[in-house]
C-alpha positions as CSV (number, residue, x, y, z in Angstrom):
1,X,0.0,0.0,0.0
2,X,2.8,2.4,0.8
3,X,4.5,1.7,-2.5
4,X,1.2,2.3,-4.3
5,X,0.7,5.7,-2.7
6,X,4.3,6.7,-3.4
7,X,3.9,5.8,-7.1
8,X,0.6,7.7,-7.3
9,X,2.1,10.7,-5.7
10,X,5.1,10.6,-8.0
11,X,2.9,10.2,-11.0
12,X,0.8,13.2,-10.3
13,X,3.7,15.4,-9.2
14,X,5.9,14.7,-12.3
15,X,3.5,14.1,-15.1
16,X,1.2,16.5,-17.0
17,X,-2.4,16.3,-15.8
18,X,-5.4,18.3,-16.8
19,X,-6.8,21.0,-14.4
20,X,-10.3,22.1,-15.1
21,X,-11.4,25.4,-13.6
22,X,-14.9,24.3,-13.7
23,X,-16.9,27.4,-12.9
24,X,-14.9,29.4,-15.4
25,X,-15.1,26.6,-18.0
26,X,-18.9,26.7,-17.7
27,X,-19.0,30.5,-17.8
28,X,-16.9,30.7,-21.0
29,X,-18.6,27.8,-22.8
30,X,-19.8,28.4,-26.4
31,X,-22.5,25.7,-26.0
32,X,-23.9,23.5,-23.3
33,X,-26.4,20.9,-24.3
34,X,-27.7,17.4,-23.7
35,X,-26.9,15.1,-26.7
36,X,-27.1,11.5,-27.7
37,X,-24.0,9.8,-29.2
38,X,-24.8,8.2,-32.6
39,X,-21.4,6.9,-33.7
40,X,-17.6,7.2,-34.0
41,X,-15.2,7.0,-36.9
42,X,-11.6,6.2,-36.2
43,X,-8.2,5.3,-37.6
44,X,-5.4,3.1,-36.3
45,X,-2.7,5.0,-34.4
46,X,0.3,4.7,-36.8
47,X,2.6,5.2,-33.8
48,X,1.6,1.8,-32.7
49,X,0.6,2.7,-29.1
50,X,-1.6,0.1,-27.4
51,X,-5.1,0.2,-26.0
52,X,-5.7,0.3,-22.3
53,X,-5.8,-3.5,-22.2
54,X,-2.5,-3.6,-24.2
55,X,-4.0,-6.3,-26.6
56,X,-4.4,-4.3,-29.8
57,X,-3.3,-1.1,-31.6
58,X,-5.1,2.0,-30.2
59,X,-7.5,3.8,-32.4
60,X,-7.8,7.6,-32.8
61,X,-11.3,9.2,-33.2
62,X,-11.6,11.2,-36.4
63,X,-15.3,12.0,-36.4
64,X,-18.1,11.9,-33.8
65,X,-21.7,11.9,-34.7
66,X,-24.4,13.0,-32.3
67,X,-27.9,14.5,-32.1
68,X,-29.4,17.0,-29.7
69,X,-32.0,15.4,-27.5
70,X,-34.5,18.1,-28.5
71,X,-33.8,17.5,-32.2
72,X,-33.3,13.8,-32.8
73,X,-33.8,14.0,-36.6
74,X,-30.7,16.1,-37.3
75,X,-27.3,14.3,-37.0
76,X,-24.3,16.6,-36.4
77,X,-20.8,15.7,-37.3
78,X,-17.9,16.8,-35.1
79,X,-14.3,16.6,-36.0
80,X,-12.0,16.7,-32.9
81,X,-8.7,18.5,-32.9
82,X,-5.7,17.8,-30.7
83,X,-6.3,20.8,-28.5
84,X,-6.6,18.6,-25.4
85,X,-4.3,15.8,-26.7
86,X,-4.8,12.8,-29.0
87,X,-8.4,11.7,-29.0
88,X,-8.2,8.0,-28.4
89,X,-11.2,5.7,-29.0
90,X,-11.8,4.4,-25.5
91,X,-15.5,4.0,-25.1
92,X,-17.4,3.7,-21.8
93,X,-19.0,0.4,-22.5
94,X,-15.7,-1.4,-23.6
95,X,-14.5,-4.0,-21.1
96,X,-11.1,-2.4,-21.1
97,X,-12.5,0.9,-19.9
98,X,-15.0,-0.2,-17.3
99,X,-12.8,0.9,-14.5
100,X,-11.5,4.1,-16.0
101,X,-12.5,7.2,-14.1
102,X,-11.7,9.6,-17.0
103,X,-10.2,9.5,-20.5
104,X,-13.1,7.7,-22.1
105,X,-15.9,8.7,-24.4
106,X,-19.6,8.0,-24.0
107,X,-21.1,4.8,-25.3
108,X,-23.0,4.9,-28.6
109,X,-26.6,5.6,-27.7
110,X,-25.7,7.2,-24.4
111,X,-27.2,10.6,-23.4
112,X,-24.8,13.1,-21.9
113,X,-24.6,16.8,-21.1
114,X,-21.8,18.2,-23.2
115,X,-19.7,21.3,-22.6
116,X,-18.2,22.9,-25.7
117,X,-15.4,25.3,-24.8
118,X,-15.0,28.9,-26.0
119,X,-13.5,27.7,-29.3
120,X,-16.2,25.1,-30.0
121,X,-14.2,22.0,-28.9
122,X,-15.8,19.4,-26.7
123,X,-14.3,19.9,-23.3
124,X,-16.3,17.9,-20.8
125,X,-19.1,15.4,-20.6
126,X,-21.5,14.9,-17.7
127,X,-23.5,11.7,-17.2
128,X,-27.0,11.9,-15.7
129,X,-28.0,8.3,-15.4
130,X,-29.7,8.8,-12.0
131,X,-31.7,11.7,-13.5
132,X,-30.8,13.8,-10.4
133,X,-27.2,14.8,-10.8
134,X,-24.7,15.7,-13.5
135,X,-21.4,14.0,-13.0
136,X,-18.6,15.8,-15.0
137,X,-15.6,14.1,-16.4
138,X,-12.9,14.7,-19.1
139,X,-12.8,12.4,-22.1
140,X,-9.1,13.2,-22.7
141,X,-6.0,11.4,-21.7
142,X,-3.2,13.1,-19.9
143,X,0.2,11.5,-19.4
144,X,-0.8,10.9,-15.8
145,X,-4.3,9.7,-16.5
146,X,-5.5,12.3,-14.0
147,X,-8.0,15.2,-14.2
148,X,-8.4,17.6,-11.3
149,X,-11.4,19.9,-11.0
150,X,-11.1,23.2,-9.2
151,X,-14.6,24.3,-8.4
152,X,-16.9,26.3,-6.1
153,X,-20.5,26.0,-5.1
154,X,-23.0,24.9,-6.4
155,X,-20.6,22.2,-7.6
156,X,-19.6,19.5,-5.1
157,X,-16.8,17.0,-5.0
158,X,-17.5,13.4,-6.2
159,X,-16.2,11.2,-3.4
160,X,-17.2,8.0,-5.3
161,X,-14.0,8.1,-7.4
162,X,-11.6,9.7,-5.0
163,X,-8.3,8.0,-4.0
164,X,-5.7,10.4,-2.5
165,X,-3.2,10.2,0.2
166,X,-4.0,12.7,2.9
167,X,-1.1,15.0,2.3
168,X,-1.8,15.1,-1.5
169,X,-5.4,15.9,-0.7
170,X,-4.4,18.8,1.5
171,X,-2.0,20.1,-1.1
172,X,-4.6,20.0,-3.8
173,X,-7.2,21.7,-1.6
174,X,-4.7,24.5,-0.9
175,X,-3.9,24.9,-4.6
176,X,-7.6,25.2,-5.3
177,X,-8.0,27.8,-2.6
178,X,-4.9,29.7,-3.9
179,X,-6.6,29.7,-7.4
180,X,-9.8,31.3,-6.0
181,X,-11.9,28.1,-5.8
182,X,-13.5,26.4,-2.8
183,X,-12.2,22.9,-3.4
184,X,-10.4,20.4,-5.6
185,X,-12.1,17.2,-6.9
186,X,-10.1,14.3,-8.2
187,X,-11.3,12.7,-11.6
188,X,-14.9,13.9,-11.4
189,X,-17.1,16.7,-10.1
190,X,-20.9,16.8,-9.8
191,X,-23.9,19.0,-9.3
192,X,-27.7,18.6,-9.0
193,X,-29.4,19.0,-12.4
194,X,-31.8,21.6,-11.1
195,X,-29.0,23.5,-9.4
196,X,-27.0,23.4,-12.6
197,X,-29.6,25.1,-14.7
198,X,-30.4,27.5,-12.0
199,X,-26.7,28.4,-11.8
200,X,-26.6,29.0,-15.5
201,X,-29.7,31.2,-15.5
202,X,-27.9,33.5,-13.0
203,X,-24.9,34.1,-15.3
204,X,-24.4,35.4,-18.8
205,X,-23.5,32.3,-20.8
206,X,-23.8,32.5,-24.6
207,X,-25.8,29.9,-26.6
208,X,-26.8,27.8,-23.7
209,X,-29.3,25.2,-24.8
210,X,-31.5,23.2,-22.5
211,X,-34.1,20.6,-23.4
């Protein structure tokens, strides 16, 4: 256990990880909308990197097709860039990704809240399987396989996927505070659905679309 904690600490300290300043990310979003994933198109990674189960060559997403939940008859094509890194085809329903806490894409047919950043790139997804909460995660890989959310109310930390040594937890919370946020959340962050849309109604966010 001590060795595991030391390795985790070293991994986060020395590798690049994604920090999401969640309140600001929401405020500057170009579009926030519930969508249904229709399909993915991909190509083989010519660099020869392996998938998360190391059994086959990894695939890179070249096109994503989805529909808005309030307009199911119009399929939209989205072509991801490498703004947030290489977009690997790790899908939520795949056996190899069942235990992943981030770095995966929604399953085909899955409904998700989607946050498009200020440049129109998909930045975050949020599941709402329990119909009560949105649970935000990043679909992108970092070299450390870690996403850290800095957030403030009405967002709350998601303790279901947290695993941090105590000192690292304290350090992250201090960094969040130093950055002007109330807390840091490891891998995921959540908010009640009603609270989310109420929060958006109180700020000026362009092109917000709700069902």
